[in-house]
ZAMARGU-4260 file (C-alpha; in steps of 0.2 Angstrom, whole numbers, plus 5000, padded with zeros to 4 digits):
<rodrens>
0) 4641/5407/4895 | 4659/5404/4890 | 4663/5397/4907 | 4649/5384/4905 | 4655/5380/4888
5) 4673/5378/4894 | 4666/5367/4909 | 4656/5356/4897 | 4671/5353/4886 | 4682/5349/4901
10) 4668/5337/4907 | 4667/5329/4890 | 4686/5327/4890 | 4687/5319/4907 | 4672/5307/4902
15) 4681/5302/4886 | 4697/5298/4896 | 4687/5288/4908 | 4678/5278/4894 | 4695/5275/4886
20) 4703/5268/4902 | 4687/5257/4905 | 4689/5250/4887 | 4707/5247/4890 | 4703/5236/4905
25) 4691/5226/4894 | 4702/5223/4879 | 4717/5213/4875 | 4731/5217/4862 | 4736/5206/4847
30) 4751/5198/4856 | 4740/5192/4870 | 4727/5185/4858 | 4740/5176/4848 | 4748/5169/4864
35) 4731/5163/4870 | 4728/5155/4853 | 4744/5146/4852 | 4742/5139/4870 | 4725/5134/4865
40) 4731/5125/4849 | 4744/5116/4860 | 4730/5111/4872 | 4719/5105/4858 | 4733/5095/4850
45) 4737/5085/4866 | 4721/5074/4866 | 4726/5067/4849 | 4740/5057/4858 | 4727/5050/4869
50) 4716/5045/4855 | 4731/5038/4846 | 4738/5028/4860 | 4722/5022/4869 | 4708/5022/4856
55) 4719/5018/4841 | 4715/5032/4830 | 4727/5033/4815 | 4731/5050/4807 | 4733/5045/4789
60) 4727/5054/4773 | 4710/5063/4776 | 4711/5061/4794 | 4726/5073/4795 | 4716/5086/4787
65) 4701/5082/4799 | 4714/5083/4814 | 4720/5100/4809 | 4703/5108/4806 | 4696/5101/4822
70) 4711/5107/4832 | 4710/5124/4824 | 4692/5127/4827 | 4693/5120/4845 | 4708/5131/4848
75) 4698/5146/4843 | 4684/5143/4855 | 4696/5138/4869 | 4706/5154/4866 | 4690/5164/4868
80) 4687/5155/4884 | 4704/5160/4890 | 4701/5178/4885 | 4684/5178/4895 | 4692/5171/4910
85) 4707/5183/4909 | 4696/5199/4907 | 4685/5193/4922 | 4700/5190/4933 | 4711/5204/4929
90) 4701/5219/4937 | 4699/5208/4953 | 4717/5205/4955 | 4722/5223/4951 | 4710/5229/4965
95) 4717/5216/4977 | 4735/5221/4974 | 4731/5239/4976 | 4722/5236/4993 | 4737/5226/4999
100) 4749/5240/4994 | 4738/5253/5002 | 4735/5243/5018 | 4754/5240/5021 | 4757/5254/5032
105) 4774/5256/5038 | 4782/5242/5028 | 4784/5252/5013 | 4793/5269/5011 | 4787/5281/4998
110) 4799/5274/4984 | 4794/5256/4987 | 4776/5260/4987 | 4777/5269/4970 | 4787/5254/4963
115) 4773/5242/4970 | 4760/5252/4961 | 4770/5251/4945 | 4771/5233/4946 | 4753/5229/4951
120) 4747/5229/4933 | 4760/5217/4928 | 4757/5206/4943 | 4738/5206/4939 | 4741/5202/4921
125) 4752/5187/4925 | 4740/5181/4939 | 4725/5183/4927 | 4734/5174/4913 | 4739/5159/4924
130) 4721/5158/4931 | 4713/5159/4914 | 4724/5145/4907 | 4723/5134/4922 | 4705/5134/4925
135) 4700/5133/4906 | 4712/5119/4903 | 4707/5109/4918 | 4689/5110/4912 | 4693/5107/4894
140) 4703/5091/4898 | 4690/5085/4910 | 4677/5087/4897 | 4687/5078/4884 | 4690/5063/4895
145) 4671/5063/4899 | 4666/5063/4881 | 4679/5052/4874 | 4678/5038/4887 | 4661/5039/4894
150) 4648/5048/4884 | 4654/5044/4866 | 4664/5028/4869 | 4653/5017/4858 | 4654/5027/4842
155) 4668/5027/4829 | 4684/5034/4835 | 4685/5048/4822 | 4668/5054/4826 | 4672/5052/4845
160) 4688/5063/4842 | 4679/5077/4832 | 4664/5077/4844 | 4674/5076/4860 | 4686/5091/4855
165) 4672/5102/4848 | 4660/5099/4862 | 4673/5101/4875 | 4679/5118/4868 | 4661/5124/4865
170) 4657/5119/4883 | 4672/5128/4891 | 4668/5143/4880 | 4650/5143/4885 | 4655/5141/4904
175) 4667/5156/4903 | 4656/5168/4893 | 4651/5183/4904 | 4633/5184/4909 | 4624/5200/4909
180) 4615/5203/4925
</rodrens>
């Protein structure tokens, strides 16, 4: 009876450790979240120069407040899109790097192989971050250009600015969201 109880406790311990590791792969820390938000904030501020230079939008008085609110809201949704793309790509890259190291027979000695395994998480993190930022920003800027110069070009420039940024960030967020099978 006591052996069964001990085995059951051991199984639960292993299971909780596996669950903890699985959750670790699907979450990001505060620093990564902050980094993604700051990059998204810069990405959502960049179209304002386009609207100032080409569409003659003037940021004065109440328009500055509108500019800041729209930029912050768009940055929030764009940063969530970064996170979704990052979490989707990181496990794939981790597996790919692991396969490369295991398949490289003869080219690594034991010490080099251990170092390569240690670096695989860092490489997967960097690759997933770059992929998430690149893909999301390309889609975001393409949608901003589409909405501002094609779809919404006949309406007031302030409404065009707000709608273009919000629709683009919502669109990228929607495209990036994971779908349940």
